Structure formats: C-alpha cells, structure tokens
C-alpha positions in Angstrom: 12.2 2.8 -33.7 15.8 1.2 -32.4 16.0 -0.9 -29.4 18.9 -0.8 -27.5 20.6 -4.0 -25.4 23.4 -2.3 -23.1 25.2 -3.5 -20.5 26.6 -0.5 -19.2 23.4 0.9 -18.2 23.3 -1.1 -14.7 26.9 -0.5 -14.0 26.5 2.9 -12.2 23.8 4.3 -10.2 24.2 7.6 -11.9 22.7 6.4 -15.4 19.3 7.9 -15.9 16.9 5.9 -14.0 14.1 6.6 -16.9 16.4 4.6 -18.9 15.0 4.3 -22.5 15.2 0.9 -24.0 13.8 2.3 -27.3 14.3 5.3 -28.6 13.8 7.0 -32.0 16.8 7.9 -34.3 17.1 10.9 -36.3 13.8 11.3 -38.9 12.0 8.5 -37.1 9.5 8.0 -39.7 11.9 6.6 -41.9 13.8 4.4 -39.6 13.4 0.8 -39.5 13.2 -1.8 -36.5 16.7 -1.8 -35.2 18.4 -3.7 -32.9 21.5 -2.2 -31.3 23.7 -4.4 -28.9 26.4 -3.7 -26.6 29.7 -2.8 -28.6 31.3 -6.2 -28.4 33.7 -4.8 -31.2 34.9 -2.2 -28.7 35.6 1.0 -30.1 35.4 0.8 -33.4 31.8 -0.3 -33.4 31.0 2.1 -31.2 32.5 4.9 -33.6 30.2 3.2 -36.6 27.0 3.5 -34.5 27.5 7.4 -33.2 24.5 8.6 -35.2 22.4 6.1 -33.0 24.1 6.9 -30.0 23.4 10.4 -30.3 20.5 9.9 -30.5 19.7 7.9 -27.5 22.0 10.3 -25.5 19.2 12.9 -26.5 16.4 10.4 -25.2 18.6 9.5 -21.8 20.1 12.8 -21.1 19.2 14.5 -17.4 20.3 17.5 -15.6 21.7 16.7 -12.2 20.2 18.2 -9.2 22.8 20.6 -8.2 23.2 23.9 -6.6 24.1 26.6 -9.0 27.5 27.7 -7.3 28.4 24.0 -7.2 27.3 23.0 -10.7 30.9 22.4 -12.4 32.3 20.3 -9.1 28.5 18.5 -9.2 29.1 17.1 -12.9 32.8 16.2 -12.5 31.7 14.2 -9.6 29.3 12.3 -11.2 31.0 11.9 -14.5 34.1 10.7 -12.3 32.3 8.4 -10.1 30.4 6.9 -13.3 33.6 6.5 -15.0 34.8 4.2 -12.4 31.9 2.4 -12.3 31.7 1.4 -15.8 35.6 0.9 -15.9 35.8 -2.6 -15.6 33.3 -3.3 -18.3 35.0 -0.8 -20.8 38.3 -2.6 -20.2 36.9 -5.9 -20.8 35.3 -4.7 -23.7 38.7 -3.0 -25.2 40.2 -6.4 -24.6 42.4 -5.3 -21.3 42.6 -7.8 -18.6 42.3 -5.8 -15.4 43.3 -8.6 -13.5 46.9 -8.1 -14.2 46.6 -4.7 -12.4 45.0 -2.7 -9.8 41.9 -1.7 -10.9 41.6 1.6 -9.1 44.9 2.8 -10.7 43.7 2.1 -13.9 40.6 4.0 -13.2 42.7 7.2 -12.6 44.5 6.5 -15.5 41.1 6.4 -17.4 39.9 10.1 -15.6 43.4 11.3 -16.9 42.9 9.9 -20.6 39.3 11.0 -20.7 40.1 14.8 -19.4 43.3 14.9 -21.9 45.1 15.6 -18.5 48.7 16.6 -19.9 50.8 15.4 -16.8 50.2 12.9 -13.8 50.3 16.2 -11.6 47.3 17.5 -13.2 45.6 14.2 -12.7 46.9 14.5 -8.7 45.5 17.9 -8.6 42.3 17.0 -10.3 41.6 14.1 -7.6 42.3 16.6 -4.8 39.1 18.5 -5.0 37.5 15.2 -3.6 37.5 13.9 -0.1 39.0 10.9 1.0 35.2 9.4 1.3 34.5 10.6 -1.9 37.6 8.7 -3.5 37.0 5.4 -1.8 32.8 5.6 -3.1 34.4 6.1 -6.7 36.6 3.0 -6.3 39.8 5.1 -6.1 42.7 5.0 -3.3 42.9 8.2 -1.6 46.7 7.7 -0.5 47.5 7.4 -4.6 50.0 10.4 -5.7 51.0 11.1 -9.3 54.2 8.4 -9.0 51.6 5.9 -8.5 49.8 6.5 -11.6 53.1 7.1 -13.6 54.2 3.5 -12.7 50.9 2.1 -13.7 51.2 3.8 -17.0 54.8 2.9 -17.6 54.2 -0.9 -16.8 51.0 -0.6 -19.4 53.1 0.8 -22.2 56.2 -1.8 -21.1 53.5 -4.8 -22.0 52.0 -3.1 -25.2 48.6 -2.4 -23.1 48.8 1.3 -22.7 46.3 2.0 -25.9 43.8 -0.6 -25.0 43.6 1.9 -21.9 43.3 4.5 -23.9 40.4 2.8 -26.2 38.8 1.8 -22.8 38.4 5.3 -21.5 36.9 6.1 -25.2 34.4 3.0 -24.8 33.6 4.3 -20.9 33.1 8.3 -22.3 30.8 7.2 -24.7 28.6 4.7 -22.6 28.2 7.3 -20.1 27.0 9.8 -22.5 24.4 7.3 -24.0 23.5 6.6 -20.6 22.7 10.3 -20.1 24.8 11.7 -17.6 26.3 14.9 -17.7 29.7 15.1 -19.3 32.4 17.9 -18.3 33.5 20.0 -21.4 36.9 19.1 -21.2 35.8 15.5 -22.0 33.1 16.6 -24.8 36.1 18.6 -26.3 38.0 15.5 -26.0 35.9 13.2 -27.8 33.7 15.1 -30.0 30.5 14.5 -27.9 27.7 16.7 -28.7 23.9 16.3 -28.3 23.5 19.1 -31.1 25.2 16.6 -33.6 23.0 15.3 -36.8 20.8 14.7 -38.5 23.4 15.9 -41.1 25.9 12.9 -41.7 28.9 15.2 -42.1 28.5 15.5 -38.5 30.0 12.6 -37.7 33.3 10.7 -38.9 34.0 9.4 -42.6 33.4 5.6 -41.2 30.2 6.6 -39.5 28.8 8.5 -42.2 30.1 5.6 -44.8 27.9 3.0 -43.2 24.3 4.6 -43.4 25.3 5.9 -46.9 26.1 2.1 -48.3 22.8 0.7 -46.5 20.7 3.5 -47.9 22.4 2.7 -51.3 22.2 -0.7 -50.9 18.4 -0.7 -50.8 18.1 1.3 -53.6 19.9 -1.1 -55.8 17.9 -4.1 -54.6 14.9 -2.5 -56.2 16.8 -1.5 -59.3 18.1 -5.2 -59.7 14.8 -6.5 -59.1 13.9 -5.0 -62.3 16.4 -5.9 -64.5 14.5 -8.8 -66.0 17.4 -10.2 -68.5 16.4 -13.3 -70.4 19.8 -14.8 -69.9 20.1 -18.3 -71.8 23.6 -18.3 -71.0 26.2 -16.6 -68.7 24.1 -17.0 -65.8 26.8 -17.0 -63.4 27.5 -13.3 -64.0 26.3 -11.0 -61.5 23.1 -8.9 -62.5 24.5 -6.5 -60.1 27.8 -6.0 -62.0 25.7 -4.2 -65.0 25.3 -1.0 -62.7 28.9 -1.1 -61.5 29.9 -1.3 -65.2 27.7 1.6 -66.5 28.9 3.8 -63.3 32.7 3.0 -64.2 31.8 4.2 -67.4 30.1 7.5 -66.1 33.2 8.2 -63.6 35.7 7.5 -66.5 33.7 9.0 -69.0 34.7 6.3 -71.2 32.3 3.7 -73.2 31.5 0.8 -71.2 33.8 -1.0 -73.6 36.6 0.1 -71.6 35.1 -0.6 -68.5 37.3 -3.2 -67.7 40.7 -1.0 -68.3 39.8 1.2 -65.7 38.4 -1.4 -62.6 40.3 -4.3 -63.4 43.2 -3.2 -61.1 40.8 -2.2 -58.1 38.0 -5.0 -58.3 37.7 -8.5 -58.7 35.6 -8.9 -62.2 35.3 -12.8 -62.7 31.6 -12.5 -62.4 30.9 -9.2 -64.0 29.3 -8.9 -67.5 31.5 -8.3 -70.3 30.7 -5.4 -72.7 29.9 -7.5 -75.9 27.4 -9.4 -73.4 25.7 -6.4 -72.5 24.9 -5.3 -76.0 23.7 -8.9 -76.6 21.3 -9.0 -73.8 20.2 -5.2 -74.7 19.7 -6.5 -78.4 16.9 -8.8 -77.1 14.8 -5.9 -75.7 12.4 -4.1 -77.6 12.1 -0.3 -77.0 8.5 -1.1 -75.5 10.3 -3.5 -73.3 13.0 -1.3 -71.8 10.4 1.6 -71.6 8.5 -0.9 -69.3 11.3 -2.2 -67.4 12.6 1.4 -66.3 9.1 2.4 -66.1 8.4 0.0 -63.3 11.9 0.3 -61.7 11.4 4.5 -61.4 7.7 3.9 -60.2 9.0 1.6 -57.3 11.9 3.9 -56.5 9.3 7.0 -55.7 7.0 4.5 -53.6 10.6 3.8 -51.4 10.7 7.8 -51.2 7.1 8.5 -50.6 7.2 5.7 -47.8 10.0 7.8 -46.0 7.3 10.5 -45.4 9.7 13.4 -46.3 8.2 14.4 -49.2 5.2 16.1 -48.6 2.1 16.1 -50.8 0.9 17.6 -52.9 3.9 17.9 -55.4 5.0 19.8 -58.3 6.0 18.3 -61.7 7.1 19.4 -65.0 7.2 17.8 -68.6 9.7 18.5 -71.1 11.9 17.5 -74.3 15.4 16.9 -74.7 17.1 16.1 -77.6 20.5 13.8 -77.2 23.5 14.0 -80.0 23.7 11.0 -81.8 27.4 10.0 -81.8 26.5 6.4 -83.7 28.5 5.8 -86.9 25.9 3.8 -88.4 22.1 4.4 -88.3 20.2 1.2 -88.1 16.9 3.1 -87.7 16.5 6.8 -88.2 12.6 6.6 -87.3 13.6 8.3 -83.5 16.1 10.9 -85.1 15.3 14.7 -85.1 16.0 16.4 -88.7 19.4 17.2 -87.3 20.1 13.7 -86.4 19.3 13.7 -82.7 17.4 11.4 -80.2 14.4 13.1 -78.7 13.2 12.2 -75.7 10.3 13.2 -73.3 10.4 13.5 -69.4 8.0 13.9 -66.5 9.8 14.7 -63.7 9.4 16.1 -60.1 10.3 19.4 -59.7 9.3 20.2 -56.4 11.1 21.6 -53.3 11.1 18.3 -51.5 12.2 15.9 -54.4 13.7 16.2 -57.8 13.5 12.7 -59.7 12.4 11.8 -63.2 9.4 9.8 -62.9 9.3 8.7 -66.8 11.1 8.7 -69.9 10.3 8.1 -73.6 12.0 8.0 -76.4 9.6 9.4 -79.5 9.5 8.9 -83.0 8.2 12.4 -83.3 7.3 15.5 -81.3 3.6 14.5 -82.5 4.0 11.9 -79.9 4.3 14.0 -77.0 0.7 14.3 -75.8 -0.1 10.7 -75.8 3.0 10.0 -73.6 2.0 12.6 -71.4 -1.4 11.5 -70.7 0.1 8.1 -69.9 2.6 9.8 -67.6 -0.2 11.4 -65.5 -2.1 8.8 -65.8 0.3 6.7 -64.0 1.5 9.5 -61.7 -1.8 10.6 -60.3 -2.1 7.1 -59.0 0.6 7.1 -56.9 0.7 11.1 -55.8 -1.5 13.9 -55.4 -0.3 16.7 -58.2 0.0 20.5 -56.9 1.1 22.0 -60.0 1.7 20.7 -63.2 4.2 23.1 -65.4 5.2 23.0 -68.9 7.5 25.6 -71.3 6.4 27.2 -74.4 5.6 24.9 -77.4 3.5 23.0 -75.2 0.4 25.0 -75.5 -1.5 23.0 -78.3 -5.2 22.2 -77.6 -4.5 18.4 -77.0 -1.9 19.6 -74.5 -4.2 21.9 -72.6 -6.9 19.0 -72.6 -4.4 16.3 -71.5 -4.1 18.8 -68.2 -7.4 19.2 -67.8 -8.2 15.4 -68.0 -5.6 14.5 -65.2 -4.6 17.9 -63.4 -7.7 19.8 -63.8 -7.3 23.1 -62.4 -3.8 22.5 -61.4 -1.5 23.2 -64.5 0.0 26.1 -65.7 1.8 26.4 -69.6 3.9 29.2 -70.4 2.5 31.0 -73.3 4.2 32.2 -76.2 3.8 35.3 -78.5 3.3 33.8 -82.0 1.1 36.4 -83.4 1.4 34.9 -87.0 1.1 31.6 -86.1 -2.1 31.0 -84.2 -5.6 32.7 -83.1 -4.5 32.6 -79.7 -2.0 35.5 -80.5 -4.7 38.1 -80.2 -5.1 37.0 -76.8 -1.2 37.9 -76.0 -1.5 41.0 -77.6 -4.5 42.1 -75.9 -2.6 41.1 -72.5 0.5 43.1 -73.4 -2.0 46.1 -73.9 -3.6 45.8 -70.6 -0.7 44.6 -68.3 1.2 47.5 -66.5 5.0 47.5 -65.1 5.3 45.5 -62.2 1.7 44.0 -62.6 -0.6 41.3 -63.4 -3.4 40.7 -65.7 -6.0 38.3 -66.8 -7.5 37.7 -69.9 -10.4 35.5 -69.5 -12.3 33.4 -72.3 -8.7 32.8 -74.0 -7.3 30.0 -76.0 -7.8 28.8 -79.1 -11.0 28.2 -81.3 -10.9 24.5 -81.2 -10.4 24.7 -77.1 -14.0 24.4 -75.4 -14.3 25.6 -72.7 -11.9 28.6 -73.1 -8.9 29.1 -70.9 -7.1 32.0 -69.1 -4.4 33.9 -70.1 -2.4 35.3 -66.8 0.0 37.7 -67.3 3.0 38.9 -64.8 5.2 41.5 -65.3 8.0 42.5 -62.6 9.4 45.3 -64.0 9.3 49.0 -62.6 10.4 52.4 -63.6 10.7 55.9 -62.3 8.3 58.2 -62.5 8.7 61.4 -64.9 10.6 59.4 -67.7 10.7 61.0 -71.0 9.2 59.7 -74.3 12.1 58.2 -74.9 12.3 56.3 -71.8 8.7 55.5 -71.8 9.3 53.6 -75.2 12.4 52.0 -73.7 10.1 50.7 -70.9 7.6 49.6 -73.6 9.9 47.4 -75.0 11.2 46.4 -71.5 7.7 45.3 -70.5 7.5 43.6 -73.4 10.7 41.7 -73.1 9.6 40.5 -69.3 6.1 39.7 -69.4 5.5 36.1 -68.2 1.9 34.7 -69.6 0.5 31.4 -68.7 -2.1 29.6 -70.0 -4.0 28.0 -66.9 -7.4 26.9 -65.4 -6.1 27.6 -61.9 -8.8 29.4 -59.6 -8.7 33.3 -59.2 -10.2 34.7 -56.1 -12.6 37.5 -56.8 -10.5 40.2 -54.7 -8.2 42.0 -56.6 -5.2 42.0 -54.4 -5.7 38.1 -53.6 -5.9 37.6 -57.4 -3.0 39.5 -58.0 -0.9 37.9 -55.5 -1.9 34.3 -56.5 -0.8 35.3 -60.5 2.6 36.6 -58.9 2.8 33.3 -56.6 2.5 31.3 -59.8 5.1 33.2 -61.5 7.7 32.4 -59.0 6.4 28.9 -58.9 6.8 28.3 -62.5 10.6 28.8 -61.7 10.7 25.0 -60.5 10.1 24.0 -63.8 13.9 24.8 -64.6 15.0 21.9 -62.4 13.9 19.7 -65.0 16.7 21.2 -67.2 19.0 20.3 -64.4 18.2 16.9 -64.8 19.1 17.1 -68.7 22.2 19.0 -67.8 23.6 16.3 -65.1 22.4 13.2 -67.2 24.0 14.3 -70.1 27.2 15.5 -68.5 27.9 14.0 -64.8 26.0 10.9 -65.2 26.5 10.3 -69.3 27.0 6.5 -70.1 28.6 6.7 -73.7 27.9 5.0 -76.6 28.9 4.9 -80.0 26.1 2.7 -80.9 22.9 4.2 -83.4 20.7 1.5 -82.3 17.4 3.0 -80.7 17.3 0.0 -78.1 20.9 0.7 -76.9 20.7 4.6 -76.4 17.5 4.1 -74.9 18.8 1.8 -72.4 21.8 3.8 -71.7 20.2 7.1 -71.6 17.8 5.6 -68.7 21.0 4.3 -67.3 22.1 7.8 -66.9 18.5 9.1 -65.5 18.8 6.6 -62.9 21.9 7.6 -61.8 20.5 10.9 -61.5 17.5 9.7 -59.7 19.4 7.9 -57.5 21.6 10.5 -56.4 18.5 12.7 -56.0 17.2 10.0 -53.9 20.2 10.1 -51.5 20.1 13.4 -51.4 16.6 13.8 -50.4 15.9 10.9 -47.8 17.5 10.1 -44.6 18.8 6.6 -44.3 17.0 3.7 -43.1 17.8 2.5 -39.6 20.4 5.5 -38.6 18.0 8.2 -39.9 21.2 11.0 -40.9 20.9 13.0 -44.2 23.2 13.3 -46.8 24.6 15.7 -49.0 26.6 13.8 -51.7 28.5 14.8 -54.3 27.5 13.3 -57.9 31.0 11.4 -58.1 30.6 9.9 -54.8 27.3 8.4 -55.6 28.6 6.4 -58.4 31.5 5.2 -56.6 29.3 3.7 -53.9 27.1 2.1 -56.7 30.4 0.7 -58.3 31.7 -0.6 -54.7 28.2 -2.4 -54.0 28.0 -3.9 -57.3 31.6 -5.2 -57.7 31.9 -6.1 -54.0 34.1 -3.3 -53.0 37.6 -2.7 -53.8 40.0 -5.6 -54.1 43.8 -6.4 -54.2 45.1 -5.6 -57.9 46.1 -8.1 -60.2 49.9 -7.4 -60.1 49.9 -7.2 -56.4 47.9 -10.4 -55.9 50.3 -12.3 -58.3 53.4 -10.8 -56.4 52.0 -12.0 -53.2 51.2 -15.7 -54.8 54.6 -16.0 -56.2 56.7 -14.8 -53.5 
C-alpha cells in the first residue's frame, strides 16, 4: 500500500471528493509500504514516480456529471478551472516566482502550454468558449486578448524563465491527472497521460523504468552479499559487493576476471574493489562443500523472496538434469571431478514452471553415481519450501534408485522419460509391449511395469502424436510403423489415472505436453554457459564450482527480474540479459564515474 501526501488536492474543488490518501500500486501483493510526498523536486521527481502516479490516477478517476451533448465542453471547463486553481502551487514547485508577473496571465499561458496551442490566437479562440463569469471564476481576465499573453510570454523568455512556466504546466497537468480530474484529449496526447499505462515498465520513460529496476536488483543483491561469507583476514576495506561487479564485467566482456580492470577502470572507481588475485586467494580458502553451502543458502533465500511476492502459484513444476562443462584449465590439480573426456559434471534441480524459471540447486559431481543422492537432498530441501506439482527428468534417470527417490519426496507427482534400451535392462520388454499396443495418434498404459528390483512396480505411459491417411499401401504402412516408433514418447510414472478411458487418454496427453516444460532447464544450461559465462583458465575444482555458481546466480537474478514486479512501484520488467548484467555492475561499483584521464585533466588544468 502506498500513502500519498499531496498538496495539490486541496487547491481545486474539482479534485475527487473521495480523494484517496492510500492506494494500491500495480501488483499490490508485492508492493511495500511506501510514502509518496508532494513533488518538491518538481517535474523530474514526478516523472520518476510516474508508475505510482498512474496507479493513483486510476483510484481517483471519476466521470463528470455532464449532459452527453456537452461532455467535451464540460471536460474542458473542469480541466481549465482546475489548472488555474493549482497554477500558483505548480509555479512555486517549478521555481518560478509568480509575484513578478500577473498570475492570471501565467494561468492563460499555462492553458496554452498544456493544450499545445500553436499560436496566441488559438489561445484566444479557446478561451472565447467561456463566458465572462466563467473566466472570472477561473481566475482569468475576460478583457485580455492574444497580445496580452504574447507580451507576457516575451517577458518570461527575456528573463530566462519561460522554461519554468513550461515545467509548471507539466506539473499542473499531472497533478490534475492524479487527483482524478477528467483530462481533455489534447492534454493527454501532449503529456502521454493514460489510465491504461502499466504494469509493464516499458510503458514508461527510460528513467521511470530504471528507478524500480535498480530498487529490485538492489534488494536481490543485498540477499546475495549476505551469503558471500569470505573469511577475510586482510583487505577488509575492499567492498564485498564489488565481487559481483567484477564477475558481471567478465560476463559482459567475455574475458577472464583477470582482465576486468582493463574493461572497467575508465568507467568505474575501483579503489575499493577486489583484485583478481585476491578473489582467487579467498576462493582457495573455501572447500567444495563450503561453496555448495554458500550458494545453496543464497538460492533458497532468493526463492523465498520470490515466493513472498505471491507471483508464483503453487504447486510448481521442477526438473532435474546433468550438464557437462568444458574444462579450459592448463593444469589439472584434481581430476576426481572430471568426466572421461575431461569435462566438469554438474547436477541441477530447477524450476521449469510457467510462472518461474530458477536454478534451485547446483552440485559438482565426482561421478554420475552421485546423482541420486544429490537428487534426494535437493528434493528434501525443495519440498520443505514449496509444493511440487510435477517432477520431470530426461532419459537416463530411470534407474531404480531414481524412481525410489521420486516416490519418497514427490509421490505420484513425477514422470521420467523412458528410453528404449532393449538390450540393457529388463524394463525394455515393457517398452516393446508399449510399441505393440499403442496406436497412431493415441495413448496406452502398461501397468505393473519397471525393473525386477522395483517394488511395487510402476506404470509405463505412452503417447503418439502421429496421424496417417486411410487406405495407405503396405509400403506406407511400414513407413508409418517406423514413424510411430520414432514419435512415441513414453514415461515411467506413478501419476493416478482416471478409470474413464477418454479422461485417461487426456491425462496422458496432458502429461506429454507438460513434459515440454523440462526443456527450460536446457535453456538454463545454455545461458549459463554462454550469455552469463564467467571464464576461468583454472582447473581447480573449487574455482570452477564458484565460477559456474556465479554464472547460475546471474541467470537466477535475470529470471527473477523477468518474473516479479518491483517492490515499491509494482511494475513488471522484460529485461535483456545484458541489461541485468550492467545493472549488477553499476550497483556493485557505485555507478559509472569520471574516467581517469578526464579526471586527471580536470585536476591539472
């Protein structure tokens, strides 16, 4: 809920008589308590608060009680009178001393500005629609013609204060807007006033969009920094926050952190930033287990922040997968964590939900045999925080231990893509039966399926989306049989199935399309390895684990900003990956500063 302290509301009788002091911004479930004061900063401060102003205008908006045939004139009269009412306060806010001029002349000029009337004759023509009594009520002089206003404008320009009048007109129009007065179409067009703006942040100016974006990212970075618990015996004056800026610079430039100063020194003040050697020194002091714990706590608190906004609807869909990352290290200190072809093996449990994509857990594995133990730990931690609707895993995760882990933590809410490996396991006979029983463009169920060691057995569910024309030749039928085999998707799963055949087919069909959500974890891997990659030439497992977690952290921050609204203004973002990295860097280094060369030149000349 936002509280507004407004000095303009009492200036005009046309302000909404049910004027709100508190109002809900966009996406109020994620909006903190916030006070919006009278805009002492003038036009600039109003522009930066435009999302909240639009939200308040929606609350205060009312329709005037006018005869239908007189609606346009009625709206014009209410707005013009309201503008004249608030003119003095608007001029004061803009910094223009109205005592040096006749206020009623300034009011007329403000009407001209707000309506973008191209000439003083157009202003005179516009005011001619009102009677002398109405003009007097507005605080205007009926006897004044276009020459009077032309002279007043010339006087303002001569004194260099005309732009202040323009700013005052801008302020007044916005004040009437947020106070609920009907706004004539020419004024709406002039200032981009609309009740339909938002919640998309892109509906507003770049500056108005940047304010809530930086507020949100700053909140997220505070959570991150609180978990970067380096035991720093020295260099305590180095800003811990700068660590994120260093890695963000590396991701932006696609260079190792050892070269970050070359890319950032002309843009940022780096006196209190970590050096690359210092970062390596502190990471060297962390064990693999400590790095896992550090980022695990960080990801969980970030997830809590997201869940508290109410944007993500529970239960959620999650997926588990492995990814191998290329090793560019020259000297391998410990090849325990490397695959046979020399790559790092990571396991990740991630949200692949329609509401949120987010890497919940990341582990560096010594071997694939660890995957089930890691999965159990991930699911144990996740299910304590959120309800799971469906757990998904790809081919290769269909061992007995995998299925038992799913049954223990997400019972009847899991599906594993089955693979046809007839020569490798006893479960393959179930797959053969499935291919024999399934029809084109149909579904089938093989009950009591699975491995001999699996008790009780599970189900093998099949879906085929292929259709063929009737009357096909024998050759066509053989081709269709091959197409059927190629197109079948089968799942090991304990999900309950309805007794009704049509409903059962629909449930299996739905599962097939729900499984498409699993592909989002591959998008995560692609972005962390490419767009958010933090390069390192180190073959130290702790270094690689820390670096890849930073890449995953950047992915998570990007997805959070893309998902939840800003905490105060409630607007929603559609950022690019590069924009998020730049915001992180700016916040980490305290924003761009005067380049070294320019600063030296200024100091010596």
